[in-house]
KEKE-3310 file (N, C-alpha, C; in steps of 0.2 Angstrom, whole numbers, plus 5000, padded with zeros to 4 digits):
npx = (4989:4985:4972:4969:4975:4968:4955:4957:4960:4947:4940:4946:4942:4928:4927:4933:4923:4913:4904:4898:4901:4899:4910:4913:4921:4931:4930:4932:4938:4932:4936:4936:4937:4933:4942:4952:4953:4953:4950:4942:4929:4922:4909:4899:4887:4880:4879:4891:4907:4920:4934:4934:4925:4924:4920:4908:4899:4894:4892:4881:4871:4877:4878:4864:4862:4870:4863:4855:4865:4871:4862:4860:4873:4877:4887:4886:4888:4888:4887:4890:4888:4893:4894:4883:4868:4861:4863:4861:4846:4844:4851:4863:4875:4889:4900:4911:4916:4915:4914:4910:4913:4907:4910:4901:4903:4899:4909:4919:4922:4926:4930:4943:4947:4948:4952:4953:4961:4972:4977:4980:4990:4999:5003:5007:5018:5026:5023:5023:5010:4999:4984:4970:4953:4938:4924:4915:4905:4901:4900:4902:4909:4910:4906:4917:4927:4945:4962:4980:4995:5010:5025:5039:5032:5021:5004:4991:4975:4957:4955:4968:4971:4972:4966:4962:4971:4982:4981:4980:4992:5004:4998:4997:5011:5016:5009:5013:5026:5025:5018:5006:4990:4978:4965:4957:4951:4945:4943:4937:4934:4923:4916:4916:4927:4929:4940:4948:4966:4976:4989:4995:5005:5015:5020:5037:5049:5050:5062:5068:5082:5086:5079:5074:5062:5058:5056:5046:5033:5036:5036:5023:5014:5019:5016:5003:5000:5003:5014:5026:5035:5051:5062:5077:5091:5106:5104:5097:5088:5079:5076:5063:5047:5037:5036:5035:5023:5016:5026:5033:5046:5056:5072:5088:5104:5120:5127:5139:5138:5128:5124:5127:5117:5103:5102:5094:5085:5089:5078:5071:5066:5073:5078:5089:5092:5097:5103:5115:5131:5142:5136:5127:5135:5141:5131:5127:5140:5138:5127:5127:5130:5122:5106:5094:5078:5073:5083:5086:5093:5091:5095:5104:5110:5124:5129:5125:5134:5145:5147:5147:5158:5168:5166:5167:5183:5186:5184:5171:5159:5143:5136:5130:5116:5112:5115:5104:5094:5097:5093:5095:5097:5082:5066:5051:5049:5041:5040:5042:5043:5040:5040:5030:5026:5039:5039:5027:5033:5044:5037:5031:5037:5043:5032:5029:5040:5039:5028:5032:5032:5034:5030:5025:5014:4997:4988:4997:4999:4997:4992:4979:4975:4977:4984:4999)
npy = (5011:5016:5017:5004:5001:5008:5003:4988:4991:4996:4984:4975:4980:4981:4964:4962:4967:4959:4957:4961:4964:4970:4967:4975:4972:4977:4967:4964:4974:4982:4992:5008:5014:5022:5016:5001:4984:4976:4984:4990:4991:4993:4989:4993:4988:4998:5007:5015:5018:5012:5015:5014:5013:5019:5034:5038:5037:5024:5017:5020:5013:5001:4998:4997:4985:4976:4973:4961:4952:4953:4949:4936:4930:4925:4926:4938:4944:4958:4966:4983:4991:5002:5005:5007:5017:5012:5014:5026:5028:5024:5033:5032:5034:5032:5039:5035:5026:5011:4991:4986:4973:4968:4960:4956:4953:4945:4949:4945:4930:4919:4910:4914:4926:4925:4931:4945:4947:4940:4948:4958:4953:4950:4964:4969:4961:4964:4955:4949:4946:4935:4935:4923:4925:4918:4925:4922:4908:4893:4881:4869:4876:4888:4905:4916:4909:4906:4905:4908:4915:4915:4924:4911:4900:4888:4886:4889:4887:4886:4883:4876:4864:4850:4849:4862:4872:4866:4875:4888:4891:4895:4908:4913:4915:4922:4933:4939:4940:4951:4961:4965:4963:4951:4944:4929:4914:4899:4882:4868:4852:4855:4866:4882:4895:4910:4921:4934:4937:4945:4956:4958:4970:4976:4995:5000:5005:5021:5031:5048:5058:5068:5082:5095:5109:5109:5096:5090:5092:5082:5071:5072:5069:5058:5049:5050:5044:5031:5027:5019:5029:5036:5045:5054:5063:5071:5082:5084:5094:5096:5083:5078:5070:5078:5086:5078:5070:5059:5049:5034:5033:5044:5048:5051:5052:5051:5055:5050:5037:5029:5017:5009:5013:5016:5009:5006:4995:4986:4986:5000:5016:5030:5046:5059:5074:5085:5096:5101:5099:5092:5083:5077:5071:5062:5052:5048:5041:5030:5024:5024:5013:5004:4993:5002:5004:5017:5033:5046:5063:5080:5094:5107:5102:5103:5103:5091:5083:5085:5080:5066:5065:5067:5056:5045:5049:5042:5029:5024:5020:5020:5005:5002:4999:5002:5018:5021:5021:5032:5048:5062:5079:5078:5073:5079:5088:5101:5114:5117:5127:5131:5122:5114:5111:5106:5095:5088:5087:5079:5067:5064:5059:5049:5039:5037:5031:5019:5013:5012:5022:5036:5049:5058:5069:5064:5069:5066:5053:5039:5025:5017:5024:5016:5005:4996)
npz = (5008:5019:5021:5022:5033:5044:5041:5046:5059:5064:5059:5069:5081:5081:5080:5094:5102:5101:5089:5072:5054:5038:5024:5009:4994:4979:4967:4953:4939:4925:4912:4915:4931:4949:4959:4961:4958:4973:4983:4997:5009:5024:5033:5047:5059:5064:5055:5051:5042:5036:5024:5005:4990:4977:4971:4982:4974:4975:4988:4996:4992:4992:5006:5008:5002:5009:5021:5020:5019:5032:5040:5037:5033:5021:5008:4993:4978:4968:4953:4943:4931:4923:4909:4901:4902:4912:4928:4930:4930:4942:4950:4953:4946:4941:4936:4929:4914:4916:4922:4937:4948:4964:4980:4993:5011:5027:5041:5056:5048:5052:5067:5071:5066:5052:5034:5035:5049:5045:5036:5044:5053:5043:5039:5051:5053:5043:5032:5015:5006:4995:4990:4987:4981:4980:4969:4957:4956:4949:4952:4966:4976:4988:4987:4991:4997:4999:4999:5001:4999:5008:5008:5007:5011:5010:4999:5006:5014:5011:4998:4994:4992:4981:4963:4960:4969:4963:4951:4956:4962:4952:4950:4961:4964:4955:4956:4970:4966:4959:4961:4958:4956:4949:4939:4938:4930:4932:4928:4936:4943:4950:4946:4938:4942:4947:4952:4961:4964:4973:4978:4996:5002:5014:5016:5014:5029:5032:5034:5040:5039:5049:5057:5057:5054:5041:5040:5046:5040:5029:5037:5043:5030:5025:5034:5033:5021:5026:5029:5039:5052:5053:5062:5065:5072:5077:5085:5101:5104:5095:5089:5094:5101:5101:5091:5080:5078:5072:5069:5072:5080:5088:5086:5095:5087:5082:5067:5062:5068:5064:5060:5072:5079:5074:5061:5048:5037:5022:5014:5015:5015:5013:5018:5018:5025:5034:5034:5035:5030:5031:5040:5033:5023:5031:5034:5021:5019:5027:5021:5006:4998:5002:4998:4996:4995:4990:4990:4996:4993:4999:4993:4984:4967:4963:4975:4981:4971:4974:4988:4983:4976:4985:4993:4983:4983:4994:4991:4992:4981:4975:4967:4950:4950:4964:4962:4952:4962:4970:4973:4970:4966:4977:4975:4964:4950:4953:4955:4970:4983:4998:5014:5016:5003:4997:5003:4998:4984:4988:4992:4982:4972:4978:4979:4966:4964:4971:4964:4950:4942:4931:4935:4927:4918:4919:4908:4898:4898:4890:4891:4901:4916:4929:4925:4920)
capx = (4988:4984:4964:4968:4976:4961:4949:4959:4959:4941:4938:4948:4936:4922:4929:4933:4917:4908:4899:4901:4900:4900:4916:4912:4928:4930:4933:4935:4935:4932:4936:4937:4933:4936:4946:4955:4952:4957:4947:4939:4925:4919:4902:4898:4879:4877:4880:4897:4909:4928:4937:4930:4927:4921:4919:4905:4892:4890:4893:4875:4868:4881:4874:4858:4863:4873:4858:4854:4871:4873:4857:4860:4879:4878:4889:4884:4892:4885:4889:4887:4889:4892:4896:4876:4865:4856:4865:4859:4842:4843:4853:4870:4879:4896:4905:4916:4913:4916:4909:4913:4909:4908:4909:4899:4901:4900:4915:4923:4920:4929:4930:4949:4946:4948:4955:4955:4966:4978:4980:4982:4996:5006:5004:5011:5023:5029:5027:5020:5005:4995:4978:4964:4947:4931:4917:4910:4906:4895:4898:4899:4914:4907:4908:4922:4932:4949:4969:4986:5001:5015:5033:5043:5027:5018:5000:4987:4968:4952:4958:4975:4972:4968:4967:4961:4977:4987:4981:4980:4997:5008:4995:4999:5017:5018:5007:5017:5032:5026:5015:4999:4984:4976:4958:4959:4945:4950:4939:4940:4928:4920:4915:4919:4928:4931:4945:4955:4972:4978:4995:4995:5012:5014:5024:5043:5049:5052:5067:5071:5087:5086:5073:5072:5058:5056:5055:5040:5028:5037:5033:5016:5012:5022:5012:4995:5000:5001:5021:5029:5040:5056:5066:5083:5094:5110:5101:5093:5083:5073:5073:5058:5041:5030:5037:5033:5016:5014:5031:5033:5052:5061:5079:5096:5108:5126:5129:5146:5137:5121:5124:5126:5111:5096:5103:5089:5085:5090:5071:5068:5065:5079:5078:5094:5089:5100:5105:5123:5136:5146:5131:5125:5141:5143:5125:5128:5144:5135:5120:5128:5132:5118:5103:5087:5072:5072:5088:5085:5097:5089:5100:5106:5113:5132:5130:5126:5139:5152:5149:5147:5165:5171:5166:5171:5189:5187:5182:5165:5155:5138:5135:5125:5109:5111:5115:5098:5091:5099:5088:5100:5092:5077:5059:5049:5050:5034:5040:5041:5047:5039:5042:5024:5028:5043:5035:5023:5037:5048:5033:5028:5044:5043:5026:5032:5048:5036:5024:5037:5029:5038:5028:5022:5007:4991:4986:5000:4998:4993:4990:4975:4978:4977:4988:5005)
capy = (5006:5019:5015:4996:5000:5011:4996:4983:4993:4995:4978:4971:4983:4975:4957:4962:4967:4951:4959:4958:4969:4967:4970:4976:4971:4977:4960:4964:4981:4980:4999:5014:5016:5025:5011:4995:4978:4975:4992:4988:4995:4990:4993:4993:4985:5003:5014:5019:5014:5013:5014:5019:5009:5022:5040:5039:5035:5015:5018:5019:5006:4994:4997:4993:4976:4972:4972:4954:4948:4954:4945:4928:4928:4923:4932:4941:4947:4965:4970:4988:4992:5010:5006:5009:5023:5009:5014:5032:5028:5021:5037:5029:5039:5031:5043:5031:5021:5003:4988:4985:4967:4969:4955:4959:4946:4945:4947:4940:4926:4913:4913:4916:4932:4926:4935:4952:4945:4937:4954:4963:4949:4951:4971:4970:4957:4966:4950:4951:4939:4935:4931:4923:4925:4916:4931:4919:4901:4889:4874:4869:4880:4894:4913:4920:4905:4906:4903:4912:4912:4919:4922:4906:4895:4884:4888:4888:4889:4883:4879:4874:4857:4847:4854:4871:4874:4867:4879:4894:4892:4899:4915:4918:4916:4928:4942:4940:4943:4958:4965:4966:4960:4949:4941:4922:4909:4892:4876:4863:4847:4859:4869:4887:4898:4917:4924:4939:4936:4952:4957:4964:4973:4982:4999:5000:5009:5026:5035:5054:5059:5076:5084:5102:5111:5107:5089:5090:5092:5075:5066:5072:5067:5051:5046:5051:5039:5025:5024:5020:5035:5036:5052:5052:5069:5073:5087:5083:5098:5096:5077:5077:5067:5083:5088:5074:5066:5055:5045:5028:5032:5049:5045:5054:5049:5054:5054:5044:5030:5028:5009:5007:5018:5015:5005:5007:4990:4986:4988:5005:5022:5033:5053:5062:5080:5087:5103:5102:5098:5087:5077:5074:5067:5056:5049:5045:5037:5024:5023:5025:5007:4999:4994:5004:5004:5024:5036:5053:5068:5085:5101:5107:5097:5105:5101:5083:5078:5086:5076:5061:5065:5068:5049:5043:5048:5038:5023:5024:5022:5013:5001:5004:4999:5008:5025:5022:5021:5037:5053:5068:5082:5073:5077:5080:5096:5105:5122:5119:5132:5130:5115:5108:5110:5101:5088:5085:5085:5073:5060:5061:5055:5042:5035:5036:5026:5012:5011:5011:5027:5043:5054:5065:5071:5059:5070:5063:5045:5035:5018:5016:5028:5010:5001:4994)
capz = (5014:5025:5021:5025:5041:5046:5041:5050:5066:5064:5061:5076:5087:5079:5082:5098:5103:5098:5083:5065:5050:5030:5021:5003:4991:4973:4965:4946:4935:4916:4910:4920:4939:4953:4962:4958:4961:4982:4988:5003:5012:5030:5035:5052:5059:5065:5049:5050:5035:5035:5018:5001:4985:4974:4973:4984:4972:4977:4996:4999:4988:4996:5013:5007:4998:5014:5026:5021:5021:5038:5043:5035:5033:5014:5003:4987:4972:4964:4948:4943:4924:4920:4900:4899:4907:4918:4932:4931:4931:4949:4954:4957:4943:4943:4933:4926:4910:4916:4925:4944:4954:4972:4984:5001:5014:5034:5044:5053:5043:5057:5074:5072:5062:5044:5031:5038:5052:5042:5032:5049:5054:5038:5040:5058:5053:5037:5027:5009:5005:4989:4993:4980:4984:4974:4968:4955:4955:4946:4955:4972:4977:4989:4986:4998:4997:5000:4999:5002:4999:5010:5006:5009:5012:5004:4998:5013:5015:5008:4989:4993:4989:4974:4956:4962:4971:4958:4945:4958:4965:4950:4948:4967:4965:4950:4959:4976:4964:4953:4967:4955:4955:4943:4938:4937:4929:4933:4925:4939:4943:4955:4942:4935:4948:4946:4956:4961:4968:4976:4982:5001:5003:5018:5013:5018:5034:5029:5038:5039:5044:5050:5061:5056:5052:5036:5040:5050:5035:5027:5041:5042:5024:5025:5040:5029:5016:5028:5030:5047:5050:5060:5062:5068:5072:5082:5090:5105:5105:5090:5088:5101:5098:5100:5085:5075:5083:5067:5069:5076:5082:5086:5090:5095:5084:5078:5060:5061:5073:5059:5058:5077:5083:5071:5055:5042:5033:5016:5010:5018:5010:5016:5015:5022:5025:5039:5030:5037:5023:5036:5043:5026:5020:5037:5033:5014:5020:5028:5016:5000:4995:5002:4993:4998:4988:4991:4993:4993:4997:4999:4992:4977:4963:4964:4983:4981:4967:4978:4992:4980:4973:4990:4995:4979:4985:4999:4991:4993:4977:4973:4962:4946:4952:4969:4958:4950:4967:4974:4971:4972:4972:4979:4974:4957:4949:4954:4958:4976:4988:5005:5018:5013:4995:4997:5006:4991:4979:4989:4993:4975:4969:4982:4979:4959:4962:4973:4959:4945:4937:4930:4939:4921:4918:4917:4902:4892:4897:4884:4895:4906:4925:4933:4921:4923)
cpx = (4986:4975:4965:4971:4971:4957:4952:4958:4951:4937:4940:4943:4929:4921:4929:4927:4912:4903:4902:4898:4900:4906:4913:4921:4929:4935:4936:4932:4936:4932:4937:4932:4937:4943:4948:4953:4956:4954:4942:4935:4921:4914:4898:4890:4876:4879:4887:4901:4917:4931:4930:4931:4926:4922:4915:4898:4889:4889:4885:4872:4871:4878:4868:4858:4868:4869:4858:4860:4874:4869:4858:4867:4880:4880:4885:4888:4887:4889:4887:4891:4887:4893:4888:4874:4860:4857:4862:4852:4839:4847:4860:4874:4887:4901:4911:4914:4916:4911:4914:4910:4912:4907:4908:4898:4903:4906:4915:4920:4921:4931:4938:4951:4947:4953:4958:4961:4971:4982:4983:4989:5001:5008:5009:5018:5029:5031:5021:5016:5001:4989:4970:4959:4942:4926:4912:4910:4900:4893:4897:4905:4910:4909:4912:4927:4939:4956:4974:4992:5007:5023:5037:5039:5023:5009:4996:4979:4963:4954:4964:4977:4969:4971:4967:4968:4982:4987:4981:4987:5003:5006:4997:5004:5019:5015:5011:5023:5033:5022:5009:4995:4981:4968:4959:4953:4949:4943:4942:4933:4923:4916:4918:4920:4930:4934:4949:4960:4977:4984:4991:5004:5014:5021:5030:5044:5051:5057:5069:5075:5088:5080:5071:5066:5054:5054:5049:5034:5030:5034:5027:5013:5014:5017:5005:4994:5001:5009:5022:5035:5044:5060:5071:5086:5099:5109:5095:5085:5077:5071:5069:5051:5036:5030:5035:5028:5016:5019:5031:5039:5053:5067:5084:5101:5113:5125:5134:5144:5129:5120:5122:5118:5104:5097:5096:5090:5086:5083:5067:5069:5070:5079:5083:5093:5091:5102:5112:5127:5140:5142:5129:5130:5141:5136:5126:5134:5143:5131:5122:5127:5126:5110:5095:5083:5073:5077:5088:5089:5093:5095:5100:5110:5122:5133:5132:5132:5146:5152:5149:5154:5169:5172:5168:5179:5192:5185:5175:5160:5149:5138:5129:5117:5108:5111:5109:5095:5092:5095:5093:5100:5085:5071:5057:5049:5044:5035:5039:5045:5047:5040:5036:5025:5033:5042:5030:5028:5042:5042:5030:5032:5044:5038:5028:5035:5044:5032:5026:5034:5034:5037:5027:5014:5002:4989:4988:5002:4994:4989:4984:4979:4980:4982:4995:5009)
cpy = (5010:5017:5008:4996:5003:5005:4991:4985:4993:4987:4975:4974:4979:4968:4957:4962:4963:4953:4958:4964:4966:4970:4970:4976:4971:4971:4959:4971:4978:4989:5004:5013:5019:5022:5005:4990:4977:4981:4988:4994:4992:4994:4990:4991:4994:5009:5015:5014:5018:5011:5016:5015:5013:5029:5043:5039:5029:5013:5017:5015:4999:4993:4994:4985:4973:4971:4964:4949:4949:4948:4937:4926:4924:4929:4932:4944:4952:4969:4977:4990:4998:5011:5009:5015:5019:5014:5021:5033:5026:5026:5035:5035:5038:5035:5042:5026:5014:4999:4987:4978:4969:4963:4958:4951:4949:4944:4950:4934:4919:4915:4916:4922:4932:4929:4941:4952:4943:4942:4957:4959:4951:4960:4972:4966:4959:4961:4951:4944:4940:4931:4930:4922:4924:4923:4926:4911:4896:4883:4875:4872:4887:4900:4914:4913:4907:4903:4909:4910:4917:4919:4915:4900:4891:4886:4886:4890:4884:4878:4877:4870:4854:4851:4861:4873:4872:4873:4887:4896:4896:4905:4918:4919:4923:4935:4943:4942:4949:4963:4967:4963:4957:4945:4935:4919:4902:4887:4870:4857:4851:4865:4874:4892:4905:4920:4929:4937:4942:4951:4961:4965:4977:4987:4997:5005:5015:5031:5042:5056:5066:5077:5092:5105:5109:5098:5087:5088:5085:5071:5066:5067:5061:5047:5044:5045:5032:5022:5024:5023:5034:5042:5051:5060:5068:5078:5085:5087:5098:5089:5075:5074:5072:5086:5085:5066:5059:5048:5040:5030:5040:5048:5051:5050:5052:5051:5048:5039:5027:5022:5006:5010:5015:5009:5003:4999:4990:4990:4994:5011:5027:5040:5056:5071:5085:5095:5106:5096:5093:5081:5073:5069:5060:5050:5044:5040:5029:5019:5022:5018:5002:5000:4995:5004:5013:5028:5041:5058:5075:5091:5102:5101:5098:5102:5093:5081:5079:5081:5068:5061:5064:5059:5045:5041:5042:5031:5020:5025:5018:5011:5006:5006:5005:5015:5026:5024:5029:5043:5060:5074:5077:5076:5078:5088:5100:5110:5124:5122:5130:5123:5111:5107:5106:5095:5085:5084:5079:5065:5059:5056:5048:5038:5033:5030:5018:5009:5011:5016:5032:5049:5060:5067:5066:5063:5068:5056:5043:5029:5020:5020:5021:5005:5000:5000)
cpz = (5019:5026:5025:5033:5047:5047:5045:5057:5068:5065:5067:5081:5086:5083:5088:5104:5103:5092:5077:5061:5043:5028:5012:5000:4984:4970:4957:4943:4928:4915:4914:4926:4942:4957:4959:4962:4968:4985:4991:5006:5019:5032:5041:5053:5061:5060:5048:5044:5037:5027:5012:4994:4978:4975:4977:4981:4973:4984:4998:4996:4991:5003:5013:5005:5005:5018:5026:5021:5029:5043:5041:5035:5026:5010:4996:4982:4968:4959:4946:4935:4924:4913:4897:4903:4911:4924:4933:4931:4939:4953:4956:4953:4943:4940:4929:4920:4910:4922:4931:4947:4959:4976:4992:5004:5022:5037:5052:5051:5048:5063:5074:5069:5054:5041:5033:5043:5050:5037:5037:5053:5049:5039:5045:5058:5048:5032:5022:5008:4999:4991:4987:4983:4979:4975:4964:4956:4953:4947:4962:4977:4979:4989:4992:4999:4998:4999:4998:5000:5002:5008:5011:5012:5008:5004:5003:5011:5011:5000:4989:4990:4983:4969:4956:4963:4966:4953:4949:4961:4960:4949:4955:4968:4961:4953:4965:4973:4961:4958:4963:4953:4948:4944:4934:4936:4928:4932:4931:4940:4948:4951:4939:4940:4944:4951:4957:4965:4968:4979:4990:5003:5006:5014:5017:5022:5029:5035:5035:5043:5043:5052:5061:5055:5047:5035:5044:5044:5029:5031:5041:5037:5024:5029:5038:5026:5018:5030:5037:5046:5055:5058:5067:5066:5076:5086:5096:5107:5100:5088:5095:5097:5096:5092:5079:5078:5079:5067:5073:5082:5080:5089:5088:5090:5080:5072:5058:5065:5071:5062:5065:5080:5080:5065:5051:5038:5027:5011:5013:5011:5015:5014:5021:5020:5031:5038:5034:5032:5027:5038:5036:5023:5025:5036:5028:5016:5022:5024:5008:4996:4998:4998:4995:4993:4987:4994:4991:4999:4996:4999:4987:4973:4964:4972:4983:4977:4971:4983:4988:4978:4979:4991:4990:4980:4989:4999:4990:4987:4975:4967:4955:4947:4958:4966:4957:4956:4972:4969:4974:4967:4972:4978:4967:4957:4948:4955:4965:4980:4996:5008:5015:5006:4994:4997:5000:4987:4981:4988:4986:4971:4973:4979:4970:4959:4965:4969:4952:4940:4936:4932:4934:4923:4917:4909:4896:4892:4892:4886:4899:4914:4928:4929:4924:4921)
residu = (MET:ARG:ASP:MET:ARG:ASP:LEU:ILE:ALA:LYS:PHE:GLU:PHE:ILE:ARG:GLY:SER:GLY:GLU:VAL:ALA:ALA:LEU:ALA:THR:VAL:MET:ARG:VAL:VAL:GLY:SER:ALA:TYR:ARG:ARG:ALA:GLY:ALA:ARG:MET:LEU:LEU:ALA:ALA:ASP:GLY:THR:ARG:VAL:GLY:LEU:ILE:SER:GLY:GLY:CYS:LEU:GLU:ALA:ASP:LEU:MET:GLU:ARG:ALA:GLN:PRO:VAL:LEU:ALA:THR:GLY:LEU:PRO:ILE:THR:VAL:THR:TYR:ASP:ALA:SER:SER:ASP:GLU:ASP:LEU:ILE:PHE:GLY:LEU:GLY:LEU:GLY:CYS:ASN:GLY:THR:VAL:GLU:VAL:LEU:ILE:GLU:ARG:VAL:PRO:GLU:ARG:PRO:ALA:GLY:GLY:HIS:LEU:ALA:LEU:ILE:GLY:ARG:CYS:MET:GLY:GLU:ARG:ARG:ARG:LEU:ALA:LEU:ALA:THR:VAL:PHE:ARG:SER:THR:GLY:HIS:VAL:PRO:LEU:ALA:ALA:ARG:CYS:TRP:LEU:LEU:ASP:GLY:GLU:PRO:LEU:ALA:GLY:ASP:LEU:ALA:SER:GLY:SER:VAL:GLY:VAL:GLU:ILE:GLY:PRO:HIS:ALA:ASP:ALA:VAL:LEU:ARG:SER:GLY:ARG:HIS:ARG:ASN:VAL:THR:ILE:GLU:SER:PRO:GLN:GLY:SER:LEU:ASP:LEU:LEU:ILE:GLU:PRO:VAL:CYS:PRO:LEU:PRO:GLU:PHE:TRP:ILE:LEU:GLY:ALA:GLY:PRO:ASP:ALA:GLN:PRO:VAL:ALA:ARG:LEU:ALA:ALA:GLU:LEU:GLY:PHE:ASN:VAL:ASN:VAL:ALA:ASP:HIS:ARG:ALA:ALA:ILE:ALA:ARG:ARG:GLU:TYR:PHE:PRO:GLY:ALA:SER:ARG:VAL:VAL:VAL:CYS:ASN:PRO:ASP:ARG:LEU:ALA:GLU:THR:VAL:ASN:PRO:ASP:ASP:GLY:SER:ILE:VAL:LEU:VAL:MET:SER:HIS:SER:TYR:ALA:ASN:ASP:ARG:ALA:TYR:LEU:ARG:SER:LEU:LEU:THR:ARG:SER:PHE:ILE:TYR:LEU:GLY:LEU:LEU:GLY:PRO:ARG:GLN:ARG:SER:GLU:ARG:ILE:LEU:ALA:GLU:LEU:ALA:LYS:GLU:GLY:ILE:GLU:PRO:SER:ARG:GLU:GLN:ARG:THR:ARG:LEU:HIS:ALA:PRO:VAL:GLY:LEU:ASP:ILE:GLY:ALA:GLU:THR:PRO:GLU:GLU:ILE:ALA:LEU:SER:ILE:LEU:SER:GLU:VAL:TRP:ALA:GLU:LEU:THR:GLY:ARG:SER:GLY:GLY:ARG:LEU:ARG:ASP:ARG:LYS:ALA:PRO:ILE:HIS:GLY:GLY)
# end
């Protein structure tokens, strides 16, 4: 999500200056590739690039192919096939045994900003979006025609009406619910259409309760990954913005009055790491029976179990589902000792939780790396 945030920021700058840029988007991947469908790269007219759609092997070629798109405004779809050695002849060397289809279009495609402005609004408002884009068409429907589905709203956009919209609707709903993209081919009176339907799911809020020195690398790494980071601590001397420059909020908060002061919403990621037994217990008293995506408690297992046992005596016990989302001790077992290593352990576990992965070794994974 960090690369999308940077791309949208660059797009808004270009749009505000009245200029245009080329946008390259991976539409379909067959086999192995560096990035999955939905990866984007913005190619400014001055040659600057934001985003990455390969390991660096396609970007220069895409810049060349983008020039006529910038000049004419007509989108094109480019196919890179690394299943043979043909791409090596041209010096591209994909390095992955797969086929990648990339849509190149000029943006903004509409005066109101088009689909990138829509994505930017959804990220700012923390709304989930399923976006459908045509990247191949045998009929009259143009490349880069789109429709979209927002939570709680009907299908909208160029393709929303008629038989095409009827076909797309269930797929968009499934993508919105699963958070996983899908490629769809639709046969319609307007011809055959190949589409990418992709989810745009803003990352949850990230709360760190405890502002000690070891919280700083956690906040830094979380911000680098694209999270909106919030830090709270009862000590005004350390709950200071200069110690957490990448955080959106740094607040002073009494652990016993957490709900009155900050009250993270149920869709948040919350990490408790105050290093005070009494304060950690006070935080968990407010948090334990909430439905967070991830609730982590730093510290040894024996300490965590003691806190949970004491809260249970007070009648505060999580449900089975809430218990599965409690990570105590927090983090993956990577042998972490230093604050930076611990931050890596914690964020790795958080990311695995968000993506539904186990956090194991890729060499032991039998399914494709980017598979479900």
